[in-house]
N, C-alpha and C positions, 0 to 999 in steps of 0.2 A: 132634803132642805130646800127652802125657797131661796130665790134671788130677787132682793129689793132694792132698787136703785135709790129709792125715796128714803131708805133707812139709813142713819148716820153710823148706827152700830151693828154689830153682828149678835144675834140673839140665839141662844140653845136651849134647849128644854132644862128647866130648872130641876125636874125631877132626875134626869141623867146626870146633871152636875152635882148636885147635891146627894142624890141617893146612889145611883150606880157607881159613879167615880169618886164618892165621898169626899168632894171638896168643900171647902168652907169658903163663904163670901169674903171678897177683900174689901167690898164697900158696898154702899146702897145709894142708888140715885132716883130721883123724881125727874119724870120727862112726860112730854105731851106726845101722843101719837095721833094717827088717823082715827083710832078707836077710843081715845078718851076725850073727854069735854075740857075746854079751856079753863074750867074752874076746879077741875079734880086730876090733877096729874098722877100717872101710874108711878108706883114705887116698886123697883126692883134690885135684886142683888147683882154685884158685878163679880166676876171671878177672872183669875188669871189662868190661862191655859195655852197649850200649844196645839195648832190645828195643822191637819195633814190632809190635803185635797187630792184626789185622783180616784180612779175606780179601784174596786177591791182587788183587782188582778194586776194593777200597774205596778211595773217595776220602778218607775221614777214618781214618787209622790212628792208634791210640792207643799213644803213646810213653813209655817210660820212659828217661830221658836216661842215668842211670847206676846200674848196679846189678851186685852181685857174684853171679855164678852159678857153680856147681860143674860141673866137666867130668865126665861120666858115661860109664862104660865099659859101660853096659848095652846089649847089642846089639839088644834088641827095639824100641826107639823112638829118636825124635831127641832126646827130652828130657821133662821134665815139668815143669809149672807148679806151684809150692810156695806156701805161704802168705805168702811174702816178696812175690809178684806178686798172689795172689788177694786180699789183704786192701786193696788198691788198687781193686779192682772190686767190682761186684754179680755174684754168682753165682747164677744159677737154673738148676735141673735140672727139666725136665718129663719124668717117668717115662713115663707112658702114650705120650708122643710120642717118648720116647728122644731128647730133644734138651736141648742144653746152651746157656745164652745167658750170656755175658759182656757186661755193661754197663759202659761207662766214664763213671763219675760223678765 
């Protein structure tokens, strides 16, 4: 997943949400992004999900029990964490080490 401090919402691959997880959209929204023109907003489906963040081997995963995420049609990533999730975490970027740390506080 990507981290995007400019995105207000979290996006997850729509094929994963609707396909592999067999979820149905709760709503649909039209929005503007860095990749849409001002005259043609993008429409995407919104899903209610629970998120767990941490490494695959982590004993203590941090959970958000209910959050609305947008289904992304962007083929380059599985999704991105937006400010709706990041505002619940402490986010640190260590540029010289090229390391990002998310702390669950």
